[in-house]
N, C-alpha and C positions, 0 to 999 in steps of 0.2 A: 451428414446426409441432409439433403434439402428436397422438398416436394417439387415435382415437376409442375410448372405453371400454378403454383400454389396461391399466387396473389391475383390470379385472374378473377375479376369480379363477376364474370359470367357464371361462376359457380353458385351464386346466390339463388336460393329457391330450389336447389336440387335436394332430393330426399337424402338425408344423412345416412340412413341405413342402407341405401342403395349405392353409396359412393365411398370410395376410399382413395386417399392420395397415393400417388405412385412415386416411389423413392428410387434414386440411383445411388448406390454406395460408391465410395471412392475406388473400391477394388472391382467395380463392375466391369463386364466385358465392354471395352470401349468401342469395339467394332459394332456390336449389336446396339449399344447406346447411340452411337452416331448414325447407325443405319435407321433407327427409329426416327431420329431427328431429321434425317434426310427425306423421310417419307412425307413430303410436304402436304400431300392430300389428307394425311391423317393426323399429323402432329397437332394441328389446331383444334381438331375435334376430339382429341384424345381423352380429355377429361370433361367434355361437355355432355357426354351421354350418361344416362342413368344406369347403364350396365357396363360390362367390360368388353362388349363386342368390339368396339373401336380400338380399345387397348390391344386386344388380341390381334386384330387386323394389322395394327401398326407393328406389333412384334413380328408378324409374318413378313411384312415388308422389310423390317430390320434384318431378319435372317437372310432373306433373298438378296438384300442389298449388300450385306456385309460378308456373306460366305460365298466366295467365288465358285465353290464346287457346285452350287445349285444353278449356276448360270451356263454350264457347259455340258456337252456330251463328252464322255471320256473318249480320248483318241487312243486306241490300242496300238502298240508299236508293231512294226512288221516282224520283229524278232519274237513276238509272242507265239505261244503254241498254236498249232493248227486249229484247235477247237475255238480259240479266241478270234482267229481270223475269219471264221465263218459267222456271219451275222445272223442272228435269230430275229425273225419278224413274227410276232404273236398277234394274230388278227382276231378281234373279238368285238361284238357290238355291245358288250356288257362290262365295261370297266367302271365300277362304282368305287371311288377312291376312299370314301370315308373321310374323317378329319385328317388333314395333312400336317398341321402344325406340330402336334406332339410326336407323330411318327417320324417327321424329319429331325426333330430335336434328338430323339433317341438314336437314330441312325448316324447322325453327324456328331453325336457326343456333345450336344450343346445344352443339355439340361442345366448344368451348373452355371454356365454363362448366362443363361436366360433367367435363372433364379436370382442371380446377382443383379441383372439389369432390371428385372421387374419382380417384385416380391409376390405378386398375386398370380404367378404363372400357373398354379394348379387350377385356379378358377378360370383362367383364360382359355384353357384347353377345351372348354365346353361351348365356347361362343361361336366359332366360325360355322358357316353353313355346312350341313352334312350332305355328302354326296351319295346318300342312300347306302343300302346294305352292301358290304364288301363281298366280292366273290373270289373264286380261286384264281381267276386271271390276274387280279390285282396282287394277290400273294405271289404269283409267278414272277411278276415284274420286280417286286421287292427282293425275292430270293435270287433271281438271276443277277441283279445288281450286286447282291451280297456275295455271290459266287465269282464275280468278276467276269461274267459272260457278256459278250457284246450283243446287246439285245434291244429291240425297240418294241413297244406296244402300239398298236394302231387301232383306232376306233372312231366314234363320232362324238363330237363335242355337243351334247344335247343342251339346248337352252333350258329345257325343263326336264327334271329327272322323272323317275317312274311315276310318282305322284305322292303327295302328302295325304295320309289316311286320317280322316276324322271319323269318329263314331258318334252319330247323332241318333238318339233314341234307339240305340242298338244296331243301327244300320251303317254300313261303310259308306262314306261319302268321299269322293276323290277331289282333291284340290291341287292346283298347279304347284309343282315344286320348283320355285323360282330361285335356284341356288346361286345363280350368277348375278342377282340383282345388285349386289354390292361389289361386283368384280371378283377376280380371282388373282391374288398376287403371285401365285405359284406358276401361272402360265405366261407364255410369251407368244404373241402372234408372229408368224413368219410369212408375211405376204410375198417374200421373194420366192417362196416355194409353192405358191398357189398353182393349182392344176385344174384344167377343164374336164368336166365329166359330161358325157353325152347320153341323151335319152331319145326315144321314139325314132323318127326318120325311116329310111328304107335302105335296102342293100342293092348295090350295083355290082354285077360280075363283069369285069372288063378284061381285056388282054393283059393289062398291067397288074391285074389282081382284083381282089374284092375290096369294095369301098362302101363304107357306111356313111350315107349322105343325108342332107336335109334334117339334121338332128336339132334338138333343143339342148342348149348348153347351160350347165350350172357350174359355177366355180367352187372349188374346194379350197378353203383357207385353213392352213394348219396352225394349231396352237400346241406348243411344246410345254410339257410339264416335266421337271426333273424327278428322277427316281433314284435317290441316293442309296448305295449299298451300306451295310452296317459297318461303319467305322473302317472303311478300306480305301477311301479316296476314289471310289468309283461312282460315277453318276451316269445312269442310262436315261433314256428319253421315252416318254409316252407322248405320242403325237396324235391329237384328236382333230378331226376335220369338221369345219363349220361350213354350211352351204351359203353361198352368196350368188346373187343374180349378176350377170354381166353388166346390166344397166339397172342401177338401183332406183332411178327416178326419171319418169317421162315428163319433162317440163312442158311439152306441147299439150298433152292431155290435161295437165294441171292448169294451164293458162286458160283453157276453155271450160273449166269447171269440172273436169273429170278427175276429181281428187282421189277417188278409190282406184280408178283405172291407172292413175299415175304411179301407184306403188304396187299394182297387182302382180307384176312379174317378180318383183322382189319378194313379196309375201309367198307366192307359189314356190319359188326356189328355196327360200329359207325354211319352209315347212319341213323339208327333208331332215334338218337337224333340230327341229323344234322340240319334239317330244320322244322320249324313250317309250317303246311299246305302244304305238298308236292302236286303238281298238280296231281289229281287223275283222269284225263281224259284218262288214259291208264292203262293197267293191273299192271305194276310195281309200279305206283303211288298208286293204290288201295291197293296192297299188303303191301307197306311200311306204309300206313296210318293204316291199321289193325294191323300191327306189333307194331306200336307206341302205339295203344290203349291197346293191350295186355301187352306190355312191362311195362307200368306204373302201370297197375293193378296187374300183377303178383309180381313185386318187392314190391309194397306197401302192398299187403296182407301178404306177408311173413314178412314184417317189423311189421305190426300191430299185427300179431299172436306172433311174437317173443317178442314184448313189453308186450303183454297181459300175456304171460306165465312167463315173468320175473318180472312183477309187482305183489306185494303181495296183494294189495287192502285189507289189514287187515288179510290176510291168513298167517298161519305159514309155509306153504309149500315154499320151496326154489324155485321150479319151478312148476307152475300151470299145471296140466294135464287135468283137467276137463274143457271142453270148453262150457259147458251148460250155464254158466253165461256170455258168450261173449256179448250178446245183452245188458246186464245190465251195462257193462263197456265200450263198443265200439259202436259208432254211425258213420256209413259210409254214407256220403252224395254224391250222384252221380250227378255231375253238368252236365246236359244234357246227351245224350246217349253215349258220347265218352268213359266214363268209365263203360259202361254197362256190359262188360265182367267180372267185379268184381263178378257178381252173379254166373255164371257157374264156375269161378275160385275158389270162396270160397266153392262152392259145391264140386269141385274136391279135394280141400285140406281136407275138413271135411270127405268125403266119402272114397277117395283113400288113403290119407295119415294118417288121424286120425282115420280111421276105424269106423266112426259113421254110423248108419243106415240112409237110405235116408230120412225117415220121420223126424228124429231128426235133421239132417243136414239142411233140408229145413226150418224147424221151426226157426232155428238159423239165417239162411240167411235172411228170410223175416223180422224178428224182428231187424236185424242189419242194413239193407239197406233202404235208402229213396232216392227218385228220384225227381229232379227238371227239369221240361220241359221248354224249352226256345223258342219254335217256334210252330206255327200252320201250317206252310207251308209244305205240304206233301213231297216235294222234299228235304226238310231239315231234315226230319226224317230218320236216317241212316238205310240202308238196305244193307246187305252184301251177295254176292252170296254164296250159299251152297258149290259149288265146291272150292271156295277159302278157306273156313273154313276147308273143308275136307283135303286139302293139308297142310295148315298152322297150324291148331289147331284141329286135329282129335278127341281128347278126349273131347274137349269142344263141338264139334258138337254132339257127342253122348249124352252129358249131356243136351244140349238144346233140342234135340229131346225128351228126357225123361221128361223134364220139360213140354214141349208142350203136350206130351201124357197125362200126369196126369192132366194138366190144362184143356184139352179138354174133356177127357173121364170121369174124376171124377167130377170136379166142374161144368163146363159149361153144360155137358150133363144132370146132375142132375137138374139143374135149368131151362134149355131150351131144353128139349128133342125134337128131330126131327127138330130143327131149323138149317138147313144146311147153310143158308146164314149167320146167326150169327156165326156159327162155322168157316166159311171161313174168316169173318171179324176179328175174335178174335184170329185166329191162329198166333203163332209165326213164322210159315213158310208160306211164300206167294208163292202160286203156279203160274205158268206161263211158258213162254218160258225159263226163267232162274229162278230156285228156289232161293228165298232170305230169309234171316232171318231179321225180323223186330225188330230192337234193342229197339225201344220205347216200344213195346209190352212186350219184355223181361224185361225191367225195371219195368213196371207196375205190371206184374205178380210176380216178385221177390222182391218187396218192400212193406213195411208196410204203406208208406205215399207217395203221389204224389202231387206235388204242381205246380201251374202256378206262374208267376212272376208279375202279375197285376190282379186286380179283373176281368176285362173284358176278359183277356186271360184265367183265370181259368174257367170262365163261358163257354167260347168257347170250351175248351178241354172237358168239361163235356157234352156239348150239341151236339158237332159234332165230333171232331177228335177222342176222346176216349169215345164216348157215351156208347158203349156196356160195356166197362169195368166199367164205372161209375155206370151203372144200376146194375151190378153184385156186385160191392164193393164200394158203395157210401161213406163209412166211410174213405176210403183211400184218397179221393181227398180234397185238401185244397187250400187256396190261401195265398201266402206270397209275397206281393209287393216288388219289388227290392228297393234297397236304395243305398246311396252313403255315403262316409265318409267326414264330414265337415272339418276334419283336412287338408286333401289334397285340397279339392275343395272349400275351403273358406280361412282358416287360411294361407295356404301355397301359393295358387295361387292369392289371392286377399287380401294381408295383410292390405291394406288401408281400405277396407270395414270392415274387421274383427276388426281393431282398433277402427273404428267409433262406431261399435256396442258395443265393450267392454267398451268404455268410458261411455256409457249410462247404461249398465246393468251388467257389470263385465264379467269375462271370463268363468263362469260356463256353458254358452250355448255351448261351444266347446264340452263338454261331453254330454250335454242334451239339444237338440234343442227346447224342450218345453220351455226353459227359454226365448226364443225369444218372447214369448207372452208379456213379460215385455215391449217390444218396443211399444206396443199399447198405453202406457202412453205418448209416445213422438210423436204420429202420426201427430200432428199438430205443432210440434216444427220446426220453420223455420231454426234453427241452424242445426238440424239433416238433414233436406232436403238439405240445402246448403252443408253440409259436404259430404253427399252421392253423390250429384251432382258433387262436386269437384273431388271425387275419380273416378267416372265414366269417367269424361272428361280426367283426367290424364291417365287412362287406355287406352282410345281411342287414345290419342296423342302418347303414347308409341307404340301402335300397328300400328298406321299409319306410324310411323317412321320405324318400322320393315318391313312393306309392301313395303315402298318406297326403302328400302335398298335391300331387297331380291327379290322383284318382279318388281322393276323399274317402278312402277305405283304410281304416286302422287295422293293421294286421299284427299278429303275434310273431315277433322276430325269432322266437324259439321254435316256431312251427317249421315243418319241412317245406322248403321252397322247391316245389315240383314244377319244372319249366318245360313248356312245349312251344318252341318258337320256330316256325317255318312258314313258307308261303302257304296260303290256305288252298288245299287241293284234296280231292277225295282220296287219292292214294297215300297222302300223308296221314290220313285217318285221325283227324281231329275229332271226328264223330265217335271213335272208339274211346277217346279220352272223355268226351261228354257223357257217354254211358257209364264210365267209371265214376265220374263226379256224381251223377244222379244216384248210382248205387250206394256210394258213401253217404250221401245225404239221407237216403231212405233208411240206411242202417242206423245213423245217428238219431233220426226221428223215432225209430222203433225202440232203441235202447238209449235214451238220453242220459242215463246215469252211469253208463259204462265209460271207462277211461279210454278214450280214443286218442290215437296219435294225431296231433294237430297238423293240418296241411294247409298251405297256401298254394293253390294251383293257378299258374299263370300261363295263358295261351296267347300267342301273338303271331302276326303275319298279315300279309296283304292278299286280297283276292283280285285277280285280274278283272278289270272293269266290265268285261263282257261275260264273266263266268258267274251265272246266276246261282248255281248250286253252292259255290264257294261263299257267295255273299249271304246265302241263307244259313250256312254253317256259322258265320260270324254272328248273325242275329240270334241263333240258337245259343251260342256260348254266352252272349251278353244277357239273354233272357234267363238262362240258368243262374247266372251270377246275381241277377236282380232278386231272384227268389232265395237263393242260398244265403247271400250276404245280409239279407234283412230278416232272417228267421232267428228270433231270440233263443229258440231252443238249441240251435246249432252254435251260435256265438262265434268265438274265435277258433273253434276246432276245425272249421272248414271255411275257406274263403276262395272265391273264384274271381279272377281279374283278367280281362282282355287287355293286353298291352297294345295301346293304340300307336300306330305309326312306327312299327318296329323297324329299326335301322341301325347303322353302326353305333351311333352315340348311345342308343338304348342297350344294344348288345353288350357294349363295354361296361355297362352297369349291372346287367342282369346275370351275365355269365359268371363273373367272379362270386356272385352271391348264391348260385344255384347249389342245391343239394342233390337233386335228381334231374337227369336229362332224359327227356322222352324222345325215343327214336323208334317209332312204332309203325312204320310203313309196312304194307303187305310184302312178304318175302318175294324178292325178284323184281320189285318195281323201283326201288331207290338206286340210282346209279352209284353214288358213293356217299355224299353228304360230307360237309366239313364242320357243321355245327357240333356233331358228335365229338370231333377232335378238340374243338375249342372248349367244350364243357369239361372233357376229361383232363385237358391240360391245366384247367383251373380247379381241379379237385372234386368235380361232381361225379357221382356214380351214374351208370347208364341203365335204363330199362328199355329193352328193345327187342326187335325180331332179328333173326339172322339174315340181315339185308345190308347191302352196300358195304361200307367200310366197317360196319359193326362186326362182320365176320372176322376180319383180320384183327380187330381190337380184342375180340373174345379169345382168339387163338393165342395172342401174345400175353394178355393179362390173365388168362385162364377164364374159361366160361363160367366157372363157379364164382368169379368175382364181378361179374355183370349179372343183371337180372334179365336173363334171356327167356323169352316165352314164344309161344305160337308156332304156326306152321313153318316148315322149311320150304325151300323152292320145290323140292320133289313132292312134298305134301300138297302144295298149291296145284301143281300140274296134275297130280292124281285126282284131286277134287274137281278140277276142270273136266277131266275125262268122265268122272262119275256123274258130275252135275251138282252144282252148288244149290242147296235148298235152304234158303235163309229161314223160311217158315218153320222148318223142323227144329232149328235152334231156338227160335222164339217160343215154340210150344213146350220145349223140353226144359228150359232154364227159367225158373220163376222170377229171379231178380232181373233178368234181361227183359222178360215180358212186362214186368211192372214198369221198368224204365221207358220202354218203347211206348207203352200205353199212355204214360204220363205226357210224353211229347205229343203223341197223336191227339190226345183228348184236350190239349190246351192248358195243362197244368202250369206250364211255364209261359203261356201266352193267353191269359184269361180274357183279355180284351179282344183277341182274335183266335178263337179256339182252333180253327183249321189252318193256322199259319204254317205249321210245319208238316202238314200231311204229305206234301210232295217229297220231303226228305224221308219220311217214314216209308212211303211207297217205294222210293229208290232203294232203301235199305232192305226192304222185304222182297223186292222182285227184280231189281236191276243193278245190284251192287257187284261191280266187277272186282272190288277189292276186299270182299268177304269179311266185313267187320264182325258179323255175328260168329263166324267160325273161330275167331281168336278171342272172343269176349271172355269166355270162361277161364281160359288159361291166363289171360291178362289180369283179370280180377284176382286170381290166386297169387300171381306174381306180385301184384301190388300189395297184397296182404303180407307177403314176406318182407317187402320193403318197409311197411309200417312196423312190423314186429322188430326188425333189425334196428330201426331208428329209435324205437321205444326202449329197447334193451340198452343200446349204447348210451342214451340219455340218462337212464336210471343208474347205470354203473359208474358214470363219471360226473354225475350231477354235483358232487361235493367239490370237484375241481372247477366247476363253472364252465365246462366245455360244451354242455348241452348238445346241440345238433351236430357239431363238428365231429364227434366220435363216429357218427354215422359213416362218413367217408374217410376220416383220417385215422382214428384209433384202430378200428377193426381192419380197415384195408391196409393201413401201413403195417400193422402187425402181421398180416397175412401176405405181406410183400406184393400187394397187387397194384396199389395206386401208382407208386413211382416206378415199379417195373413196367407198368403199362406206358408210363410217360417216356421211358427210355427207348422204346422201340422205333427204330428209324423208318420202318416201313410206312407207318401212317402219320407220325408226327414229324419225321424228318424227310418225308417223301418229297417235300418241295425241292430238296437237293437232287434227288434222283430224277424227278420229273423235269426239272429245268435242264439237267445235263443230258439225260438219256433219251427222254421223249422227243425233244426237238432237234437235237444235233445228231446228224447221221454218222454214227460210228460204224466200224466194219461189221459189227454185230447186227446193226439195223438194216444195212443195205441188202 
């Protein structure tokens, strides 16, 4: 073996403890080796950097360059089954990919080759830029490729991600997430498929038909990213659109000193794909968000129809002209209401461009589109002002009005004549001081299938949110519980546990989680218990070292790792967790000599830039941590850490180390959640309400094997009817009163005693999510958690297993942990969702 570029004198002066040579063995993968060397932009800088980022990037280029499967979209043969001949188009504004290098190595089976090519591959996985927190849409793409389904993901290629979160003096500060600043070796620009997208303008009704004229044009440039299936030689494509101006640079303006004006058009156009989630608290932000939603839809539909016309599908025509078979070959899945404009845009194309009749066009649209709802919160269901539509998308407003007229006058009036209240509730146009378009209603009316993402969520949208629509079209409504991909969330992020399982039952479970049922044969195997315990403790030690390095807080690795990581929102109830922390703190202060179960409580998540209450919640968490972590009486028995900038990279560290997963939203408010599944797949126990996918998890694992507390959906509804009185709980429960008084009086903010009075006022008088109502039951349930953790640690201390008995020894022996893991409904639902949700089988039509 010889070091790469070992004689290069530019290495002089580099910190020795930051640099390692890179060796290639004689048996290394020549393809990857040569691929790295051919990456000319990176080979020269490979060893000049003080970290391994450039090495990792060179490895990425090496894989892309050497492995032909990453360069192509799989071409499915005409002899393939019908389901494969129907292409799935998954439209989402929220594809956050996470790190691509390791995921691709796992799916392509290149880990060994990369290990041979570069010894430091484990370190390299941490270096590429993170594409923020992964969502279920990304898991769908991975799973559809692994299933061999012909699928495309479509979204926006944001120049800046959601944002990088910094915590400065306890306050969230947003910084630009410039994840593309070093380029992205996984993507390929496809300028030959660039498409024009129109905005503004006016509508002309002529004898030849309707024309949308005098528009402003923005070009959509596609970038393709390969999505390889798991070791099946299938590679699908995620196509993301980047906004470009038709004229990048005005030389005339520049030559007369108008330097800003010379690039103004380019900047205005490119703002569309500049930032994910622009602040929409003001008009310009709202307009930009609506532009983003139409931009991705318009470009995508042009691409879909182009591909449909060019694909033969057994036809002898060179270019297909008849669009009547579009629903048989194309399935468009609308991920939430963000791509809802696909419905009027497809109508515009079919009626105005392809000259189909309204009736035929509408039949095609309904049979082509399906809609996934992700929330039951009314404020989260998009509503756009009519005036904004009139200015930005005048033709689409006309189409939506016509859809609404036919929906109201033809279908609804025939079924419910004279029912004015129902007409008002079901209209696509909401009347009021400001007329608004209800995008969820548009999705339901324009789709052949509507699904929720957990059974309880699907029941709620049928019984409350969309009750009128369900009564009119019950056949449309389905449930498809969300899922996760075990490749990323077990094999990649917790290889130790994955190996332990594979040693017992083989590797087939990575494709089919039903295979985990085989672990029941080892449920009383002390060696398995010991191996799983060892993996968990190693993960905790690694994460404890990470926390000490990055947060300057030394924690007890034998303490219970109590994790609550979600976006910061009132309904996620981080405030309930705060009240529990304060209660624990007060108890320890009151009885400092008592043997308490040590806990390290970690809360992480980002607050929307314009969400003031969420930002105050972050400040409260950090303020509580400042007091608790610096109290010598408490010591290492209780630590509170806010995990800054929570994202995929951090999730891959914290989830394998977790002992307890907090899923504590108010019953009936969480659509599904996938974090609960990720934690359970990695061996953490769950404390939570009967909300979202928790319900199905509790049914399959046994409710006694989860820490379930609080009101059920029926209880919440009954309390709403009765009237929720937070003050009565405050007066009745002494520990709650003490905790609230401490927050209100400035105990945790001595320099600004009134800092959290608005939060307290909200909890006392305006809390829609009823934190106080579940406080007492939550505290009692947490006491059970502590008792179980303490007992398991005491009974197995001699074996050195410490905290792992908490979720391994007791739960394995009661056949809960792995029986929960085996259930296909929530951990293998990515198979069901990809196949059943999107593709129209006879059952769905």
